[in-house]
C-alpha positions as CSV (number, residue, x, y, z in Angstrom):
1,I,41.1,-20.5,4.9
2,L,38.1,-21.8,3.4
3,T,37.2,-24.3,6.4
4,F,35.9,-21.5,8.5
5,P,33.7,-19.8,6.4
6,I,32.1,-23.3,4.9
7,V,31.5,-24.4,8.7
8,L,30.1,-21.3,9.7
9,Y,28.0,-20.8,6.7
10,L,27.1,-24.6,6.0
11,F,27.7,-26.9,8.8
12,I,26.5,-24.5,12.0
13,P,22.8,-24.0,10.7
14,V,21.7,-27.3,10.0
15,Y,23.4,-28.3,13.5
16,F,21.6,-25.7,15.1
17,N,18.0,-26.4,13.1
18,L,18.3,-30.0,14.1
19,G,19.4,-29.2,17.6
20,V,22.6,-31.3,18.0
21,T,25.7,-30.3,19.6
22,S,28.6,-32.4,17.9
23,V,29.4,-34.1,14.1
24,Y,28.8,-37.4,16.2
25,Q,25.4,-36.9,17.3
26,Y,24.6,-35.6,13.8
27,L,26.1,-38.7,12.1
28,D,24.1,-40.8,14.5
29,M,21.1,-39.1,13.4
30,R,21.6,-38.7,9.8
31,F,22.5,-42.5,9.3
32,K,20.5,-44.3,12.2
33,S,23.7,-46.3,12.9
34,G,25.9,-46.3,16.0
35,F,28.5,-47.7,13.8
36,V,29.3,-44.7,12.0
37,R,28.9,-42.5,14.8
38,R,31.9,-44.9,16.6
39,L,34.0,-45.3,13.2
40,A,33.9,-41.1,13.2
41,S,34.7,-41.3,16.9
42,G,37.4,-44.0,16.0
43,T,38.8,-42.1,13.0
44,Y,39.2,-38.9,15.5
45,I,41.1,-40.9,18.2
46,F,43.5,-42.3,15.6
47,R,44.1,-39.2,13.7
48,S,44.7,-37.2,17.4
49,S,47.1,-40.2,18.2
50,L,49.4,-39.5,15.2
51,N,49.1,-35.7,15.6
52,L,50.4,-35.9,19.3
53,G,53.2,-37.9,18.1
54,V,54.3,-35.4,15.8
55,S,54.0,-32.3,18.1
56,L,55.8,-34.5,21.0
57,F,58.6,-35.4,18.7
58,T,59.2,-32.2,16.8
59,P,60.5,-30.3,19.9
60,C,62.5,-33.3,20.3
61,V,64.1,-32.8,16.8
62,A,65.1,-29.2,18.1
63,L,66.4,-30.7,21.5
64,K,68.4,-33.1,20.0
65,T,69.8,-30.1,17.2
66,V,70.8,-27.8,19.5
67,L,71.6,-29.7,22.9
68,G,72.5,-32.8,21.5
69,L,70.2,-34.4,23.8
70,P,68.9,-38.2,23.1
71,Y,65.4,-38.4,21.4
72,S,64.8,-40.5,24.3
73,L,65.4,-38.4,27.2
74,S,63.5,-35.9,25.7
75,I,60.2,-37.2,24.5
76,I,60.2,-38.5,28.4
77,G,60.9,-35.0,29.8
78,I,58.8,-33.3,27.4
79,A,56.0,-36.1,28.4
80,S,56.7,-36.2,31.8
81,I,56.4,-32.2,32.1
82,S,53.1,-32.2,29.9
83,I,51.5,-34.9,31.9
84,V,52.4,-33.3,35.6
85,L,51.3,-29.9,34.5
86,T,48.3,-31.2,33.3
87,I,47.0,-33.3,36.0
88,V,48.0,-30.4,38.4
89,G,46.3,-27.5,37.2
90,N,44.1,-29.2,34.3
91,L,43.2,-27.1,31.7
92,R,45.3,-24.0,32.5
93,S,48.0,-26.0,33.1
94,A,47.6,-28.0,29.2
95,I,47.7,-24.6,27.7
96,T,50.8,-23.3,29.9
97,A,52.7,-26.6,28.9
98,D,51.5,-25.8,24.9
99,V,53.0,-22.3,25.5
100,V,56.2,-23.7,27.3
101,Q,56.7,-26.2,24.4
102,A,55.9,-23.3,21.4
103,A,58.5,-21.5,23.4
104,I,61.5,-24.3,23.2
105,M,60.6,-24.8,19.2
106,L,60.9,-21.0,18.7
107,G,64.0,-20.5,21.0
108,C,65.6,-23.6,19.4
109,S,64.7,-23.0,15.7
110,S,65.7,-19.3,16.0
111,V,69.0,-20.3,17.4
112,A,69.9,-22.8,15.0
């Protein structure tokens, strides 16, 4: 809840006045070190990978509970559908896949 106002009133004016477009560009400019920029990028990639794993596994738990599908089949199915939709239709399909995944999660949780 507090994140949005902090970013809006504290960080965005600094980035705008410096003419930078990303946190990573700001870190590079502030510390004059490519290492800090790469470290921040690596940390983001690591966190995103963990988030992706949780996002992929959560509906699998619901499918296992409701339909009795094995985890491996659910993971392969959900990942395959997401990859195909993303390749075929770019961002629109990625958003569609997220909506379908959310619908499956909500549907399974309402049935259970």
